[in-house]
C-alpha positions as CSV (number, residue, x, y, z in Angstrom):
1,X,30.3,47.8,-72.0
2,X,30.4,44.3,-70.5
3,X,30.9,41.4,-72.9
4,X,30.4,37.7,-72.5
5,X,33.8,36.0,-72.2
6,X,32.6,32.6,-73.5
7,X,29.7,31.1,-75.3
8,X,29.1,28.9,-72.3
9,X,27.6,31.8,-70.3
10,X,25.4,32.8,-73.3
11,X,24.1,29.2,-73.7
12,X,23.4,29.0,-69.9
13,X,21.5,32.3,-70.0
14,X,19.4,31.3,-73.0
15,X,18.6,28.0,-71.4
16,X,17.6,29.8,-68.2
17,X,15.4,32.2,-70.1
18,X,13.6,29.3,-71.9
19,X,13.2,27.5,-68.6
20,X,11.6,30.6,-67.1
21,X,9.2,30.8,-70.1
22,X,8.2,27.1,-69.6
23,X,7.6,27.6,-65.9
24,X,5.6,30.8,-66.5
25,X,3.4,29.1,-69.2
26,X,2.8,26.1,-67.1
27,X,1.8,28.2,-64.1
28,X,-0.7,30.2,-66.1
29,X,-2.1,27.2,-68.1
30,X,-2.0,24.6,-65.3
31,X,-5.4,25.4,-63.8
32,X,-7.2,25.2,-67.2
33,X,-5.4,22.0,-68.1
34,X,-6.3,20.4,-64.7
35,X,-10.0,21.4,-65.2
36,X,-10.3,19.2,-68.2
37,X,-9.7,16.1,-66.1
38,X,-11.8,16.8,-63.0
39,X,-15.5,16.4,-62.2
40,X,-17.8,19.4,-62.6
41,X,-20.0,20.8,-59.8
42,X,-23.1,22.9,-60.1
43,X,-23.6,26.1,-58.1
44,X,-26.5,28.5,-57.8
45,X,-26.2,32.0,-56.5
46,X,-25.6,35.7,-57.0
47,X,-22.2,37.3,-57.4
48,X,-21.1,39.1,-54.2
49,X,-17.5,40.0,-55.3
50,X,-15.8,40.3,-58.6
51,X,-12.2,41.2,-59.6
52,X,-10.3,41.5,-62.8
53,X,-6.5,41.5,-62.2
54,X,-5.2,44.9,-63.2
55,X,-1.8,43.7,-64.5
56,X,-3.2,41.9,-67.5
57,X,-6.9,42.9,-67.4
58,X,-8.2,43.9,-70.8
59,X,-5.1,42.6,-72.7
60,X,-7.1,39.9,-74.5
61,X,-4.2,37.5,-74.1
62,X,-5.5,34.0,-73.5
63,X,-5.4,32.8,-69.9
64,X,-4.0,36.1,-68.7
65,X,-7.4,37.8,-68.9
66,X,-9.4,36.1,-66.2
67,X,-12.2,37.2,-63.9
68,X,-12.3,36.2,-60.2
69,X,-15.6,36.2,-58.5
70,X,-17.4,34.8,-55.4
71,X,-21.1,34.0,-55.0
72,X,-23.5,34.3,-52.1
73,X,-21.0,36.2,-49.9
74,X,-18.9,33.1,-49.4
75,X,-15.3,34.1,-49.0
76,X,-14.1,30.5,-48.9
77,X,-14.8,29.8,-52.6
78,X,-13.3,31.7,-55.5
79,X,-14.4,31.1,-59.1
80,X,-12.1,31.9,-62.0
81,X,-13.6,32.6,-65.4
82,X,-11.2,32.2,-68.3
83,X,-12.9,33.9,-71.2
84,X,-11.9,36.1,-74.2
85,X,-12.9,39.8,-74.4
86,X,-15.3,38.9,-77.2
87,X,-17.1,36.4,-74.9
88,X,-17.3,38.9,-72.1
89,X,-18.7,41.5,-74.5
90,X,-21.4,39.2,-75.7
91,X,-22.0,38.1,-72.1
92,X,-22.4,41.8,-71.0
93,X,-25.8,41.9,-72.7
94,X,-27.2,39.7,-69.9
95,X,-24.5,39.9,-67.2
96,X,-21.7,42.3,-66.4
97,X,-19.3,41.9,-63.5
98,X,-18.8,45.7,-63.3
99,X,-22.5,46.5,-63.1
100,X,-24.0,48.1,-60.0
101,X,-26.7,45.5,-59.9
102,X,-24.4,42.5,-60.3
103,X,-25.8,40.9,-57.2
104,X,-29.4,41.0,-58.5
105,X,-28.9,38.5,-61.3
106,X,-29.2,34.8,-60.2
107,X,-26.7,32.5,-61.8
108,X,-26.2,28.8,-62.4
109,X,-22.5,28.1,-62.5
110,X,-20.9,24.8,-63.6
111,X,-17.3,24.7,-62.3
112,X,-14.5,22.3,-61.7
113,X,-12.8,22.3,-58.3
114,X,-9.1,22.6,-58.4
115,X,-8.2,22.9,-54.8
116,X,-10.0,23.5,-51.5
117,X,-11.3,26.9,-52.5
118,X,-10.5,27.5,-56.2
119,X,-12.9,26.6,-59.1
120,X,-12.6,27.0,-62.8
121,X,-15.9,28.0,-64.5
122,X,-17.0,25.7,-67.3
123,X,-20.4,27.4,-68.0
124,X,-22.6,30.2,-66.7
125,X,-26.3,30.8,-67.2
126,X,-29.0,33.1,-65.9
127,X,-32.6,33.7,-66.9
128,X,-31.3,36.3,-69.4
129,X,-28.7,34.4,-71.3
130,X,-25.8,31.9,-71.0
131,X,-22.2,31.3,-71.6
132,X,-22.3,27.7,-72.6
133,X,-19.9,24.9,-72.1
134,X,-19.1,24.4,-75.8
135,X,-18.0,28.0,-76.2
136,X,-15.7,28.0,-73.2
137,X,-14.4,24.5,-73.8
138,X,-13.5,25.3,-77.4
139,X,-11.7,28.5,-76.3
140,X,-9.9,26.9,-73.5
141,X,-8.9,23.8,-75.5
142,X,-7.7,25.7,-78.5
143,X,-5.4,28.0,-76.5
144,X,-4.3,25.2,-74.2
145,X,-3.0,23.3,-77.3
146,X,-1.2,26.5,-78.5
147,X,0.4,27.0,-75.1
148,X,1.4,23.3,-74.9
149,X,3.1,23.8,-78.3
150,X,5.0,26.8,-76.9
151,X,6.0,24.8,-73.9
152,X,7.3,22.0,-76.1
153,X,9.3,24.4,-78.3
154,X,10.8,26.2,-75.3
155,X,11.6,22.8,-73.6
156,X,13.5,21.6,-76.6
157,X,15.3,24.9,-76.9
158,X,16.2,24.7,-73.2
159,X,17.6,21.2,-73.6
160,X,19.6,22.2,-76.7
161,X,21.1,25.3,-75.1
162,X,21.8,23.5,-71.8
163,X,23.6,20.7,-73.7
164,X,25.6,23.2,-75.7
165,X,26.6,25.0,-72.5
166,X,27.8,21.8,-70.9
167,X,29.7,20.6,-74.0
168,X,31.3,24.0,-74.8
169,X,34.7,24.6,-73.2
170,X,35.2,27.9,-71.4
């Protein structure tokens, strides 16, 4: 059974683990955080393609459960809906991404452009119901603050273990 020969390697490994956690949290939260500071655009159309990533789909973990979809057969624009399972369940009364007739429901989508072809949905509405801006913004802001707290704690831990690794003699 291998053993660590010094505390230095333990400290470096813990610092690396915490740095990995920070990078992972930033990569998953980054699009939502960016969407708070950019201008919203309004789109009208029918969903032509929808996908729920299978790795985390249905896990109900904030920002890991997301739905990708495209409207009007346009392959150059992808919309990302960050919503909880509860929101998607209440939304399923008037719109379901897995339904056979998903392309029959006209939608009004308010979204923020992140890059050339990626949009984060801020609200959705149809003639049958809506997922309003207040509900999505509250969900996204609440969990963004939690993730920012996690990033802060992991960053401080990274700095502490990195400094301990540098100061500790082998």
